[in-house]
C-alpha positions as CSV (number, residue, x, y, z in Angstrom):
1,M,-0.4,0.1,0.2
2,T,1.1,3.0,-0.7
3,D,2.9,5.5,2.2
4,I,-0.3,8.7,1.7
5,K,2.3,10.6,4.1
6,K,4.8,10.6,1.7
7,D,2.9,12.1,-1.2
8,L,1.8,15.2,1.0
9,P,3.8,18.0,1.7
10,D,5.8,18.4,5.2
11,S,2.4,20.2,6.6
12,E,5.5,22.3,9.2
13,E,7.0,23.6,5.6
14,R,3.2,24.0,3.7
15,I,2.7,26.8,6.5
16,A,6.0,28.4,6.9
17,E,5.9,29.2,3.1
18,F,1.9,30.7,3.7
19,E,3.1,33.0,6.0
20,Q,6.6,33.7,4.8
21,E,3.4,34.4,1.6
22,L,1.4,36.9,4.6
23,A,4.3,38.4,5.5
24,K,4.6,39.8,1.9
25,V,1.3,41.2,1.6
26,L,0.8,42.9,4.6
27,D,4.5,44.0,4.0
28,L,5.9,43.5,7.4
29,D,9.1,41.3,5.6
30,P,11.9,42.6,7.0
31,C,13.5,42.3,3.3
32,R,11.4,43.7,1.5
33,K,11.2,46.8,4.2
34,E,15.2,47.1,3.9
35,S,14.8,47.2,-0.5
36,R,11.7,49.3,-0.2
37,D,12.3,53.3,-1.4
38,P,12.0,54.6,2.2
39,D,10.6,58.3,-0.1
40,M,7.4,56.1,-0.9
41,P,4.6,55.7,1.1
42,D,4.3,52.7,3.9
43,G,3.7,50.6,0.9
44,W,-0.1,50.6,-0.5
45,R,-1.2,52.9,1.5
46,V,-2.6,56.4,1.5
47,R,-2.3,59.4,2.7
48,P,-4.0,62.5,4.3
49,E,-1.5,64.9,3.7
50,D,-1.6,63.3,-0.2
51,C,-4.8,63.3,-1.1
52,L,-7.4,66.3,-2.3
53,H,-11.3,65.6,-3.1
54,L,-12.5,66.9,-5.9
55,L,-16.4,67.0,-5.4
56,I,-18.6,66.6,-8.9
57,D,-22.0,68.2,-9.7
58,V,-24.7,67.6,-7.1
59,Q,-26.5,70.3,-8.2
60,E,-29.5,71.3,-8.1
61,R,-31.4,69.8,-10.5
62,L,-29.0,67.2,-11.3
63,A,-29.1,65.4,-7.9
64,P,-33.3,64.8,-7.7
65,L,-32.5,61.9,-10.7
66,I,-29.5,59.9,-8.9
67,Q,-30.2,56.7,-8.4
68,D,-29.6,56.4,-3.8
69,R,-29.9,60.2,-3.7
70,G,-30.0,60.4,-0.4
71,V,-27.6,58.0,0.4
72,V,-25.1,60.1,-2.0
73,E,-25.4,63.1,-0.7
74,Q,-25.2,61.4,3.4
75,N,-22.1,59.6,2.1
76,V,-20.7,62.7,0.5
77,R,-21.1,65.7,3.1
78,I,-19.4,62.4,5.4
79,M,-16.6,62.6,3.2
80,V,-16.4,66.3,3.2
81,E,-16.5,66.5,7.4
82,A,-13.9,64.1,7.3
83,C,-11.4,65.4,4.7
84,Q,-12.0,69.0,6.6
85,A,-10.8,66.9,10.4
86,L,-7.9,65.0,8.0
87,A,-6.7,69.1,6.0
88,I,-7.7,66.9,3.0
89,P,-8.7,69.6,0.4
90,T,-12.4,70.1,-0.7
91,L,-13.1,71.2,-4.7
92,V,-16.7,71.5,-5.9
93,T,-16.8,71.9,-9.1
94,E,-20.7,72.9,-10.7
95,Q,-21.8,71.5,-13.6
96,Y,-23.5,74.6,-16.3
97,P,-24.4,76.1,-12.7
98,K,-27.3,78.8,-15.1
99,G,-28.9,75.6,-15.5
100,L,-28.9,72.7,-12.8
101,G,-28.1,75.0,-10.1
102,P,-25.4,75.6,-7.8
103,T,-24.8,73.0,-4.8
104,V,-27.8,71.1,-3.4
105,P,-27.9,73.4,-0.4
106,E,-27.1,71.2,2.9
107,L,-24.0,70.2,1.5
108,K,-23.0,73.6,0.7
109,A,-23.7,74.5,3.4
110,V,-21.1,70.8,5.1
111,C,-18.1,72.6,1.6
112,D,-18.6,76.3,3.3
113,A,-17.5,75.4,6.6
114,A,-14.6,73.2,5.1
115,G,-13.4,75.9,3.6
116,A,-14.1,74.7,-0.2
117,K,-13.5,76.2,-3.6
118,Y,-16.0,76.3,-6.4
119,Y,-15.4,76.1,-10.2
120,A,-17.9,76.4,-13.0
121,K,-17.8,74.8,-15.8
122,T,-18.7,73.4,-18.9
123,R,-17.1,70.8,-20.1
124,F,-18.3,67.1,-18.2
125,T,-14.5,66.7,-17.0
126,A,-13.8,68.5,-14.0
127,A,-10.0,68.3,-15.2
128,I,-10.8,71.5,-16.1
129,P,-7.9,73.6,-16.1
130,E,-8.1,75.9,-13.4
131,V,-8.4,72.8,-10.8
132,L,-5.6,70.9,-11.9
133,A,-3.0,73.8,-11.7
134,E,-4.9,74.3,-8.1
135,I,-4.2,70.5,-7.6
136,E,-0.4,70.9,-9.6
137,E,-0.7,73.2,-6.5
138,S,-1.3,71.0,-4.0
139,G,1.3,68.9,-4.5
140,R,-0.7,66.2,-3.5
141,Q,-1.1,62.9,-6.3
142,S,-4.0,60.8,-4.7
143,I,-7.3,62.5,-6.2
144,I,-10.8,61.3,-4.2
145,L,-13.6,61.9,-6.0
146,T,-17.4,61.7,-4.9
147,G,-20.4,63.7,-7.0
148,M,-22.4,62.7,-9.8
149,E,-22.8,61.2,-12.8
150,A,-20.5,58.1,-12.5
151,H,-20.5,56.8,-15.9
152,I,-20.0,60.8,-17.5
153,C,-18.5,63.1,-15.3
154,V,-16.8,61.4,-12.8
155,W,-15.7,58.9,-15.4
156,Q,-13.5,61.4,-17.7
157,T,-12.9,63.3,-14.8
158,A,-11.0,59.9,-13.3
159,M,-9.3,59.4,-16.7
160,D,-8.2,62.4,-17.3
161,L,-6.4,61.9,-14.1
162,L,-5.2,59.1,-14.6
163,A,-3.7,59.8,-17.5
164,L,-1.9,62.6,-16.0
165,G,-0.3,59.8,-13.6
166,Y,-2.3,60.5,-10.7
167,Q,-3.9,57.7,-7.9
168,V,-7.6,58.1,-8.2
169,Y,-9.2,56.7,-5.6
170,L,-13.7,56.5,-5.7
171,P,-16.1,55.6,-2.7
172,E,-18.0,54.5,-4.8
173,D,-21.0,54.9,-2.3
174,A,-20.3,58.6,-3.3
175,I,-20.9,58.5,-6.6
176,G,-24.7,58.0,-8.4
177,S,-25.9,57.5,-11.6
178,R,-30.3,58.0,-13.1
179,Q,-29.4,54.0,-14.0
180,S,-27.5,52.0,-10.9
181,K,-26.3,49.3,-14.6
182,H,-24.8,53.2,-15.9
183,K,-22.9,53.4,-12.0
184,Q,-21.6,50.0,-12.4
185,R,-20.2,49.9,-15.8
186,A,-18.2,53.3,-14.7
187,L,-16.6,52.1,-11.4
188,D,-16.6,48.6,-13.6
189,N,-14.1,50.1,-16.0
190,L,-12.1,52.5,-13.9
191,I,-10.7,50.0,-12.2
192,L,-9.7,48.1,-14.6
193,Y,-7.6,51.7,-16.2
194,G,-6.3,51.8,-12.3
195,A,-8.5,53.5,-9.7
196,E,-9.3,51.8,-6.6
197,V,-12.8,51.8,-6.1
198,V,-13.5,51.0,-1.8
199,P,-16.5,51.8,0.2
200,V,-16.3,55.4,2.2
201,E,-15.7,54.1,5.9
202,G,-13.2,51.9,4.4
203,L,-11.5,54.5,2.5
204,L,-11.4,56.6,6.0
205,F,-10.2,54.2,8.5
206,E,-7.6,53.7,5.8
207,L,-6.6,56.9,5.8
208,I,-6.4,56.5,9.5
209,Q,-5.2,53.2,9.9
210,D,-5.6,53.3,14.0
211,S,-7.9,53.3,16.6
212,K,-5.8,56.7,17.4
213,H,-5.3,58.4,15.7
214,S,-6.8,62.6,16.7
215,A,-9.3,61.7,14.3
216,F,-10.9,58.7,14.7
217,K,-13.4,59.6,17.1
218,T,-14.6,62.1,14.6
219,I,-15.2,59.8,12.1
220,S,-15.7,57.4,13.8
221,N,-19.1,59.3,14.8
222,L,-19.1,60.4,11.2
223,I,-20.2,56.7,10.6
224,K,-22.8,55.8,13.2
């Protein structure tokens, strides 16, 4: 009879190999840490000081048409207030405000309190010269996009920023479209082009990383 035990890999060896691979994934491997560029951020993590928040076109005559409008607006508000607590600047665009109206009042109040800057536009992309100049001047390379609509203005903005070499983060529950299938298709495609699609809560906890962070209590209260 064949000795089955001889044909099986040693369990302790398999566990050791698994732990080594897990350490690499979690960026705990000492050799990997020593070889990493010291000027690079800590592994794959996003840092508040690298981020800028760009809020796209949440306006009075567009917002009522958006699927799950209440959820989207609530999560955009959370992002604005959390960014304020983390010293992440917020820029706001408004698509043809003469026709679509200004930013919805409840959200505008929060943006004003956060010291947000506003930019009117007629192009669908929010990556207009004035906005790009503000981003470049800030020196921040990670751009968080929220707003409307996922498959038009958010899509074009994300594609333009990716083409310019920025890292793009898309909090999926703070982005909306008139049809949910259009939103999902846009987000799925943007992942293929290199954007990071994450929940608002996941992104915020990634930004603070530790419950000892000074903004932890503020952010915890925001997402309750």
